[in-house]
C-alpha positions, -999 to +999 in steps of 0.1 A: -062-185+747-090-195+771-123-186+757-149-165+779-173-193+775-152-210+800-160-182+828-201-180+821-220-195+843-257-195+857-259-193+896-293-174+907-311-147+904-296-115+903-293-079+885-261-064+878-269-030+887-305-028+885-315-001+854-346+013+859-375-018+857-353-044+836-339-074+855-316-102+848-313-138+858-277-141+843-248-133+866-210-142+862-196-144+896-199-173+917-222-153+942-255-147+937-260-107+944-293-087+944-270-056+933-239-045+921-229-011+941-201+008+929-175-004+955-183-034+939-167-024+908-136-011+924-120-047+925-105-068+902-131-094+911-157-070+902-145-060+868-139-095+859-177-098+869-191-072+853-173-077+821-177-112+820-215-105+821-214-082+792-202-108+774-227-132+786-252-110+779-255-114+743-268-152+750-297-136+762-306-121+728-282-138+698-296-175+690-331-167+707-354-178+678-381-149+689-357-124+680-345-139+651-379-135+641-386-102+644-352-094+628-364-116+598-402-121+592-416-096+574-386-090+557-379-099+522-362-130+535-386-146+556-425-152+562-443-173+588-444-211+581-473-233+583-469-244+621-464-205+630-479-190+663-487-150+662-451-145+671-447-150+634-479-142+620-479-106+636-442-097+625-453-109+586-475-080+582-497-097+558-529-096+578-519-130+593-517-114+628-513-078+640-479-065+653-488-045+689-469-034+719-479-066+734-469-093+706-436-076+690-409-096+699-387-070+698-393-073+737-360-097+735-343-067+732-356-047+750-360-067+783-327-082+785-298-048+775-308-021+801-294-040+827-263-044+813-259-010+805-256+000+838-236-023+845-212-009+816-214+023+835-208+011+866-172-002+854-167+030+834-171+050+865-155+029+894-126+010+875-101+038+874-100+037+912-093-003+911-065+007+889-080-009+863-062-002+825-084+017+800-079-014+778-101-031+801-127-004+808-130+000+769-145-030+767-171-020+790-177+012+767-178-013+736-208-027+752-226+004+762-223+016+726-229-020+716-267-022+729-274+016+725-270+012+689-292-016+688-318-003+709-318+032+688-323+016+652-350-005+667-370+017+691-359+054+681-348+075+712-343+057+745-328+072+776-295+073+788-301+086+826-319+057+844-321+079+876-288+093+885-276+111+857-271+104+816-250+073+816-243+071+848-245+045+867-276+036+890-281+018+921-316+023+928-343+011+909-361+037+892-398+036+881-399+067+859-382+076+826-376+100+797-367+091+766-339+112+749-337+119+709-319+098+683-291+124+673-287+126+716-285+086+718-258+087+689-238+119+698-238+111+735-233+076+741-224+056+709-200+078+690-179+088+719-178+051+733-166+037+703-142+062+696-125+056+729-124+018+725-110+020+689-083+042+704-078+021+736-087-013+728-060-039+718-052-053+683-054-089+695-083-102+715-067-104+756-089-138+754-109-156+731-141-139+718-128-108+732-135-071+715-106-056+698-097-021+678-115-043+646-146-047+662-155-015+678-141-006+645-168-023+626-199-010+647-182+026+648-189+024+608-218+008+606-233+034+639-217+063+612-234+046+582-269+039+598-270+080+614-259+088+580-290+074+563-315+085+593-301+122+585-306+119+552-339+104+556-345+100+520-381+090+522-394+110+546-393+080+577-407+099+612-389+097+640-394+093+679-390+113+702-399+139+675-369+161+669-352+177+636-331+157+617-301+179+629-266+168+641-256+187+674-223+182+662-228+201+628-219+171+606-243+163+577-253+130+564-222+133+536-199+138+563-213+103+579-213+086+550-172+098+547-165+087+581-184+053+577-160+041+545-128+056+562-134+037+594-144+006+579-117+006+552-089+012+580-104-015+593-099-040+563-064-024+562-053-030+600-072-063+605-049-076+633-058-112+641-089-111+619-095-117+579-117-132+555-117-170+557-107-185+522-143-202+512-178-194+522-181-233+536-152-223+564-180-199+580-210-222+578-199-259+585-194-271+619-165-271+639-146-245+624-171-217+642-139-196+657-125-183+625-106-154+618-135-137+604-159-142+637-157-108+653-184-112+677-203-142+691-229-152+713-209-183+728-216-214+736-200-251+741-206-283+739-181-294+765-202-284+790-240-281+799-231-261+833-215-234+815-245-231+787-269-231+816-293-253+791-296-286+774-275-296+749-282-321+722-277-355+737-269-346+773-282-350+804-303-317+808-330-331+788-351-308+763-341-273+758-367-252+767-369-227+736-354-197+759-326-176+763-299-184+770-304-213+749-289-211+711-322-222+694-326-199+663-322-228+638-356-247+647-372-218+634-365-227+599-368-263+596-397-279+589-411-310+601-390-335+578-400-366+598-437-363+584-425-374+550-435-407+541-425-433+518-432-474+511-408-501+516-407-528+496-435-548+513-458-517+510-455-504+544-451-468+550-422-455+569-408-421+578-377-422+553-359-391+570-357-393+607-353-360+630-317-360+636-292-339+656-267-328+627-264-298+609-284-298+578-315-314+598-322-308+639-350-300+659-380-292+633-407-261+644-416-249+604-418-216+623-402-196+592-401-201+557-383-181+529-401-166+502-398-175+466-384-143+455-354-149+483-341-182+473-344-167+436-322-141+446-295-165+448-286-163+412-258-184+396-264-213+420-239-239+403-215-207+403-222-191+434-213-215+467-233-192+494-265-206+481-250-245+487-232-233+518-265-215+534-294-243+528-303-280+532-317-285+498-311-322+494-327-344+521-310-385+526-330-414+538-314-417+574-344-448+586-316-473+592-299-453+621-338-454+641-366-481+647-366-491+607-329-502+605-338-534+591-355-517+560-334-520+529-349-497+507-378-478+497-394-472+464-389-439+446-413-417+426-403-438+394-403-473+417-371-478+415-354-485+452-338-457+473-309-474+493-299-466+528-283-427+528-302-419+496-315-386+483-356-388+493-362-357+485-347-329+467-354-287+460-341-281+426-319-250+422-338-240+390-372-246+376-365-273+350-380-271+310-404-298+322-430-289+345-429-312+379-455-330+386-472-322+417-498-339+436-534-329+435-544-348+464-534-364+494-538-401+485-505-410+469-467-410+480-459-376+463-487-360+485-472-380+516-438-365+510-454-332+496-431-331+467-434-337+430-424-360+402-400-354+376-383-378+349-347-388+353-352-386+392-362-414+417-361-387+446-393-364+448-381-328+437-397-292+443-385-263+424-385-228+435-414-218+423-430-248+443-416-236+475-447-233+504-449-225+538-449-260+546-423-276+525-388-251+518-348-250+519-338-255+558-311-232+567-282-254+574-256-223+579-270-217+617-278-254+620-269-276+653-237-290+652-238-327+651-242-345+680-254-377+672-244-405+695-225-438+688-237-469+704-211-496+718-203-511+685-196-480+670-226-472+648-241-444+644-274-434+663-297-405+658-288-384+689-312-361+705-319-330+682-344-314+706-313-298+726-299-263+724-272-260+696-239-258+714-225-239+686-218-200+694-244-177+675-222-152+650-234-120+655-204-096+633-180-107+608-151-094+591-167-097+555-193-070+567-168-041+567-168-048+534-202-038+523-202-008+552-176+005+529-190+000+498-225+013+505-210+041+522-194+042+487-227+042+470-239+072+488-211+093+479-181+091+500-149+096+479-130+060+479-094+050+478-077+032+453-083-003+450-114+001+473-146+013+453-177+001+458-173-027+433-137-037+438-152-040+478-183-064+468-160-082+443-134-093+472-164-114+489-180-126+453-148-143+446-142-160+477-180-174+471-168-186+435-150-210+454-159-244+459-141-269+487-174-287+498-203-296+487-235-293+511-258-308+489-246-335+471-253-368+461-233-392+487-232-374+518-238-338+536-212-317+534-189-336+513-153-325+501-146-322+467-117-343+454-110-317+430-119-279+442-138-258+419-128-221+413-155-199+396-140-165+411-136-148+378-170-157+362-189-141+394-164-112+393-170-104+353-209-109+363-206-080+385-228-047+374-205-021+364-223+003+387-230-009+423-265+005+436-278+002+470-302-023+456-273-047+447-261-040+481-291-052+494-290-082+474-255-090+481-260-085+516-290-112+515-269-139+500-235-134+525-260-130+556-290-145+551-311-159+576-285-140+601-308-118+617-293-088+600-322-081+572-348-058+590-318-034+601-306-033+563-340-023+556-348+000+580-314+017+572-316+020+538-353+029+540-362+000+518-382-021+538-416-013+520-403-016+484-384-046+489-404-067+509-441-049+504-452-086+486-435-115+486-448-150+468-446-187+483-471-216+483-496-223+508-495-249+540-508-280+524-490-307+515-503-305+480-494-262+480-469-259+451-487-232+436-470-194+441-494-171+459-487-132+461-489-121+491-492-082+501-478-067+532-489-032+551-457-013+563-464+020+570-436+043+574-445+045+610-435+010+613-400+017+607-396+017+649-408-014+669-431-006+697-416-004+733-429-037+757-462-024+770-453-040+799-424-021+804-446+015+800-475+002+819-450-003+851-436+031+848-448+060+879-467+084+853-499+098+837-517+079+816-509+104+791-474+104+799-476+066+791-493+069+761-466+096+749-437+073+757-451+045+731-438+047+697-467+066+676-475+036+654-489+012+685-505+034+708-536+019+723 
């Protein structure tokens, strides 16, 4: 089957059914249009163009490093890194910056999806006249529900009426808006669309990457789960627009938890072409992106910059510009590893780890740093493969591919030579029994590498407690595909690490169904035989125990093991007898670290302040390896993000109405 990426092409400025004040520069039809009118959606070509645009718009949000930032920085997974600007310091809520309606990068979501919601409505209203089958119309229903689900759990209640009535296609720009309540968004838009989509979407995708029953079931189950938490409201978190937490359909939170469980288990039992990959490495290593576990992704390709609409590594378009539709999320969590310096045999200083276009390295920005607490949440690192498969913790010398190719070796911390390809820096899995000797000044090799020494290691080392805003494990799992070039003699070159990542960005995985069902079970849903919370969790833990590769080995990145290891039984045995929400959240971190899900996880379960109110990390200098405890201010009102101020300012409404439109924590 042909992937949808082959149909995606940027051709000029246009809007896809201009909704309110939001516009878009992505058009999938070959002909630029200033507006899509109802008649356009009554043709096969119009439906095809509209549907393709709905898949294309995923790239405007997913893979955007600033959207990843707002979903991760300020949680228990990430804080800001040494080179962070206000985008990241504001989101951290630790006093380094201030999150406002003008600085929050949740604008990446708000500013990109309303146009496409309106496009989906145009398809839904007009496709029947074109004789379009409901299975295709349900793709539009899915995306309308998908976008509304992301909006409501980010901002609270949002508008259903763009000027022509609730959920109606609007062909005329409107400068007025009224927000609906959270229950209205769920019960009028999200649930009905997803229920119809589940009923009418095919079991198998009509083309690679197209949505199916299983994809719709995943989001219906997750929407039920999120709404159930909202109805229950155990921590008394405020909502906006203000309304009673009463379901218009008369159901209570327990009913929705049960629905979440039932739908998720139904999807597991009726997977269609989807399923769990055999190992966690199958999910994170390059060249296996479109695997059976991937339910939804923002597509990219290494075959055509034209269809990406931006530069790729090693291509002709030059450097990527750090904006959508680029996939540049991986830049944010990569620290500036080329700044490390070591001495060669003659005492000359060189950078032993060059900037390279491979998955473990890529373009360094040093904007986001994992907290010490998050790294330590990965327990049993020698048995649970998810840590090794998620992070780059071993940095190999690659100077021989660059300007210093003639340098035979660099001098290790013990005076012994480190040959080409040898290990320069290692982040240890655990703190050693003997203390690491870290530098206290900037006048020796330890400080030039920004790490410490330990007997028995020629390479420099950093323990978990020595992680800082400047030196930390890089998020390998979303790193760029290896685009290093090869010269005329077949020799490897460094490539161009400044282009966009040509890998697709994962949005939803089949594995999420297991943890959605487990969470609903913990919240009281009646379970089926073989599908208790512990049994569901253990399916993923057993998978995590299977080692077929080692990303952070002694010889090369992602080395295939000659003899695979299986620690599944040990991990399953270590699972607590009673599963709690805290344990579910720990497992979700181990499974989905850095994938942009964490803020939703913590706000859904109302544990954000509890889980992320403090964190530990070292400072921003090369000698900062002593943990500091940092306190965040996370008031209950911050469980909603601010609506972008520029949008509110452009409305035709009174000053009082503008103030009332904004979520209360961010009103000027």
